[in-house]
Every structure is written in structure tokens, then in C-alpha cells.
C-alpha positions as CSV (number, residue, x, y, z in Angstrom):
1,M,116.0,31.4,1.8
2,K,113.0,29.1,1.1
3,P,109.9,30.2,-0.8
4,S,106.7,29.9,1.1
5,N,103.5,28.4,-0.2
6,D,101.6,31.3,1.3
7,K,100.6,33.9,-1.3
8,P,100.3,37.7,-0.6
9,Q,96.7,38.8,-0.8
10,G,95.1,41.8,-2.6
11,A,96.5,44.4,-5.0
12,E,100.1,43.9,-3.9
13,A,100.2,40.2,-4.8
14,S,102.0,40.8,-8.1
15,D,104.6,43.0,-6.5
16,V,105.6,41.2,-3.3
17,T,106.6,37.6,-2.4
18,E,106.5,35.9,0.9
19,D,109.7,34.0,1.7
20,R,111.0,32.0,4.7
21,L,114.3,32.5,6.4
22,L,116.1,30.3,9.0
23,D,114.4,27.1,8.0
24,G,111.0,28.7,8.0
25,R,111.3,30.5,11.4
26,V,111.2,34.0,10.0
27,L,108.6,35.3,7.4
28,L,109.8,37.9,5.0
29,R,107.7,39.9,2.6
30,Q,109.9,41.5,0.0
31,P,109.7,43.0,-3.5
32,R,109.3,40.6,-6.4
33,R,111.6,42.9,-8.4
34,G,114.4,45.0,-7.2
35,Y,116.7,44.1,-4.4
36,R,115.9,40.7,-2.8
37,A,117.6,39.4,0.3
38,G,120.0,36.5,0.0
39,M,123.1,35.0,1.3
40,D,124.7,38.3,2.4
41,A,121.8,39.2,4.7
42,A,121.9,35.7,6.2
43,L,125.6,35.8,6.9
44,L,125.3,39.3,8.4
45,A,122.6,38.2,10.8
46,A,124.6,35.1,11.8
47,A,127.6,37.4,12.5
48,C,125.7,39.6,14.9
49,D,127.0,38.7,18.4
50,A,125.0,41.1,20.5
51,D,124.9,40.3,24.2
52,E,121.8,40.1,26.4
53,G,120.3,43.6,26.8
54,A,122.3,45.1,23.9
55,R,120.9,47.7,21.5
56,V,121.7,47.0,17.9
57,V,121.1,49.2,14.8
58,E,121.1,48.0,11.2
59,A,122.0,50.8,8.7
60,G,120.0,50.3,5.6
61,C,117.7,47.5,6.7
62,G,115.6,47.2,3.5
63,A,112.6,45.0,4.1
64,G,114.2,43.6,7.2
65,A,115.8,40.3,6.3
66,A,119.0,40.7,8.3
67,L,117.3,42.7,11.0
68,L,114.7,40.0,11.7
69,A,117.1,37.1,11.4
70,A,119.5,38.7,13.8
71,A,116.6,39.5,16.2
72,W,115.5,35.8,16.1
73,R,119.1,34.7,16.8
74,R,119.6,37.2,19.6
75,P,116.4,37.1,21.6
76,G,117.8,39.1,24.5
77,A,118.8,42.1,22.3
78,R,116.8,45.0,21.0
79,F,117.0,46.1,17.3
80,V,116.4,49.3,15.3
81,G,116.5,49.3,11.5
82,L,117.2,52.5,9.6
83,E,115.9,52.7,6.0
84,R,115.5,55.6,3.7
85,D,113.2,54.1,1.0
86,P,109.6,54.5,2.1
87,D,108.4,51.3,0.4
88,A,111.1,49.2,2.0
89,F,110.4,50.9,5.3
90,A,106.7,50.0,5.1
91,L,107.6,46.3,4.3
92,A,110.0,46.2,7.2
93,Q,107.2,47.5,9.5
94,E,104.9,44.8,8.2
95,N,107.5,42.1,8.6
96,I,108.1,43.0,12.2
97,A,104.4,42.6,12.9
98,L,104.1,39.4,10.9
99,N,106.9,37.9,13.0
100,G,105.5,39.2,16.3
101,L,108.7,41.1,17.2
102,Q,107.2,44.6,17.8
103,A,108.3,44.4,21.5
104,R,112.0,44.6,20.6
105,V,112.4,45.4,16.9
106,E,111.5,48.7,15.2
107,V,112.3,50.6,12.1
108,Q,112.9,54.3,11.5
109,L,113.2,56.4,8.4
110,G,116.8,57.5,8.1
111,D,119.7,57.9,5.6
112,V,123.3,57.1,6.3
113,D,124.3,60.0,4.0
114,Q,123.0,62.2,6.8
115,P,124.8,62.6,10.2
116,F,123.8,60.0,12.8
117,G,122.8,62.8,15.2
118,R,119.8,63.6,13.0
119,T,118.3,60.3,13.8
120,G,117.6,61.4,17.4
121,L,118.8,58.1,18.7
122,A,121.4,57.4,21.4
123,P,124.6,55.5,20.3
124,F,124.1,51.8,20.1
125,D,126.1,48.8,21.5
126,A,126.4,47.4,18.0
127,L,125.8,48.2,14.3
128,I,125.4,45.8,11.5
129,A,125.4,46.8,7.8
130,N,125.5,45.5,4.3
131,P,126.6,48.7,2.4
132,P,126.0,49.1,-1.3
133,F,128.8,47.3,-3.1
134,F,129.5,50.1,-5.6
135,D,130.0,53.9,-5.4
136,D,131.2,54.6,-9.0
137,P,128.4,54.4,-11.6
138,A,131.0,53.7,-14.2
139,A,132.2,50.6,-12.4
140,L,129.3,48.4,-13.5
141,R,126.4,48.2,-15.9
142,A,123.6,50.4,-14.7
143,P,121.4,48.4,-12.3
144,D,117.7,48.1,-12.5
145,P,116.3,51.3,-11.0
146,A,114.6,49.3,-8.3
147,K,118.0,48.0,-7.2
148,R,120.0,51.1,-7.5
149,G,119.7,52.1,-3.8
150,A,120.9,48.7,-2.7
151,W,123.8,48.5,-5.1
152,M,125.1,52.1,-5.4
153,A,126.2,54.2,-2.5
154,D,125.5,57.8,-3.3
155,Q,128.2,59.2,-1.0
156,G,130.5,56.2,-1.2
157,L,131.7,53.7,1.4
158,E,133.2,56.6,3.4
159,A,129.7,57.9,4.3
160,W,128.7,54.4,5.6
161,T,131.8,54.0,7.8
162,A,131.5,57.6,9.1
163,F,127.9,56.9,10.0
164,A,128.9,53.6,11.7
165,G,131.6,55.3,13.7
166,K,129.1,57.8,15.2
167,A,126.3,55.2,15.6
168,V,128.0,53.1,18.3
169,R,129.3,53.9,21.7
170,Q,132.9,53.6,22.8
171,G,133.6,49.9,22.9
172,G,130.7,49.1,20.6
173,A,131.0,46.7,17.7
174,I,130.6,47.4,14.0
175,I,129.9,44.4,11.8
176,V,129.9,44.7,8.0
177,I,129.7,42.4,5.0
178,H,131.2,43.7,1.8
179,R,133.2,42.8,-1.3
180,A,136.5,41.2,-0.6
181,D,138.3,43.5,-3.0
182,R,137.2,46.5,-0.9
183,L,138.7,45.1,2.3
184,A,141.6,47.5,2.3
185,D,139.3,50.5,1.8
186,L,136.9,49.3,4.5
187,L,139.7,48.8,7.1
188,A,141.3,52.2,6.2
189,L,138.0,54.0,6.6
190,L,137.1,52.4,9.9
191,A,140.6,52.8,11.3
192,G,140.0,56.4,12.2
193,S,137.6,55.5,15.0
194,C,138.0,51.7,15.4
195,G,140.5,48.9,16.1
196,S,140.4,45.3,17.2
197,F,139.6,44.2,13.7
198,C,138.5,40.6,13.0
199,V,138.2,39.6,9.3
200,R,136.5,36.4,8.0
201,P,136.8,35.7,4.3
202,V,133.8,34.1,2.6
203,H,134.5,31.9,-0.4
204,A,132.0,30.4,-2.8
205,F,134.3,27.4,-3.2
206,A,137.4,26.3,-1.3
207,D,139.5,26.6,-4.4
208,A,138.2,30.0,-5.5
209,P,139.2,33.5,-4.3
210,A,137.0,35.1,-1.6
211,K,134.2,37.2,-3.0
212,R,133.0,38.6,0.4
213,V,134.5,39.5,3.7
214,L,132.8,39.9,7.1
215,V,134.6,42.5,9.2
216,R,134.0,43.2,12.9
217,A,135.6,46.3,14.4
218,V,135.4,47.8,17.9
219,K,135.2,51.6,18.4
220,A,138.4,52.6,20.1
221,G,139.5,49.0,20.2
222,K,143.3,48.4,20.5
223,A,143.7,44.6,19.9
224,P,145.7,43.4,16.9
225,L,143.9,42.5,13.7
226,R,142.9,38.8,13.5
227,L,142.3,37.0,10.2
228,L,139.9,34.1,11.0
229,P,139.3,30.8,9.1
230,A,137.4,31.2,5.9
231,L,133.8,30.2,5.5
232,I,133.3,28.0,2.4
233,L,129.7,28.2,1.1
234,H,129.5,25.4,-1.6
235,P,131.2,22.1,-2.3
236,R,132.2,21.4,-5.9
237,S,129.9,18.4,-6.0
238,G,127.1,16.9,-3.9
239,D,125.1,19.1,-1.6
240,K,124.2,22.7,-2.4
241,H,126.0,24.0,0.7
242,T,128.8,22.9,2.9
243,P,127.6,21.5,6.3
244,E,128.9,24.7,8.0
245,A,127.0,27.0,5.6
246,E,123.9,24.9,5.8
247,A,123.9,25.1,9.6
248,I,124.2,28.8,9.4
249,L,121.4,29.2,6.9
250,R,119.1,27.0,9.0
251,G,119.8,29.0,12.1
252,E,121.5,26.1,13.8
253,A,124.9,27.8,14.1
254,D,126.3,31.4,14.4
255,L,129.3,32.9,12.7
256,A,131.6,33.2,15.7
257,W,134.3,35.8,16.0
258,D,136.8,33.5,17.8
């Protein structure tokens, strides 16, 4: 993510920053404090492999970083973001308009702790999500109140996977980025409705354990699990990112599932 020289105007100037994604192609207004989009959102968007004409939902879209980046990468697909926080929802609406994507991107107030049927939406061809990484308040130091909703899942990872399983049609894809140490939980929770799992570990450095995993599952899929080559984000010396990671962040490459 690259900061912009443009400055938000008016009373909100102290609360919101304007940043650029995908080498400046996507403009994102987001809170100065609280949860701010970063590498996880970029990787989630790059992992979205929606086909032409597909309908994609992002559960918990925040201000729209992954939603907008995925829409830019997949110009033939339509996107809906669900967000429960009114302030983030308003920013997402604003960002959609700023990027001229109103024709095929929208946001709706919605909470994954509630059944998908309450959204009034038909099941989608794909869902993308970056669920909160923690569901036990005792597991980490209390986050900033402005970040709590992004870091702490009120009803746990189970609520997110249950919502995802209902939000996609038979044969639809669920793509999630999460902590590597929750991989077993994530697979077990999705296994009730999904199969054909693909897992891509994400390492900060080649000689360090994976901190993130990207998981793709297919509702009612039957193919064997595949463990794909790892994505390495940083070299130990030299450039800030590896060439593969740099190409993904600039929008010059996708995160393929083959």
C-alpha cells in the first residue's frame, strides 16, 4: 500500500487517510486509527479467482480494500461487500464511488454472526474473507477499541465458516486468509460443507515458519486436499519484497490455485 499525496478534505481530515493500492490503481479512504488494510487484504484480493459473470461476496469488507482490489483484478465479476460497522460501511460506499465501480460493486450492512438468509441475498459463486484472527479475549492483549471488531470474532471462527457455507451455491468457492496456527480448525470447520481444499502457506521469510495460510474450498467438493508451494514475502536482504510478492502487490500477478 502506497500513501497518496492527496489529502482528505473537511472535518474528517484528521480521522481518515487516502491510500493507494495496486501501484496506485485503487484509491482507498480508511481510518487513520483502528484497523487499516495491509498485506492480508492484498493477498486475499489476489487469491480471488472469480470467472467472468461470477457473483462474489466479501464477508466483513471493512472500508473495502480487498473488495475493491479484487474487483479491479476481476473486471468481469460482480461484488457485494457485507459489513456490520456503520462507519466502515460508509467508507466502503465512498470508496466504491471514488473508484467508479458502482456498476458492479456494492456494500450492504450485514453481520456474519447472523444467518446468511437474513441478508436477503441469493447464494454467491464465491466468498472471500479475512476473519478476525482471535476469538478468545484472553489470548491477546486487549486491542484498541477501534480495532476490536477486526481482531476479535464475537462468535468465533465457527460463525464465519458456517456463514460462508450458506453464502455460496453448490460448487461455489470459499477463499479465506487466516493465521497458520488455525489451519486445522479452519479445515475442520469447513469440512462439514466443503471439500477440494487447496492450501497455500505464506511465509514472511523463506527460513521462517508460515504465519498465514490462504485456503480455498469448494462447497460439496470431492477432490483431494492440495498443499501448494509457499509464497515468500520478504528476502533477508536487499529489496523489501520478493519479486513474486512485489508483482502481486502491484497487481501484475495473481495468486493462482494451480
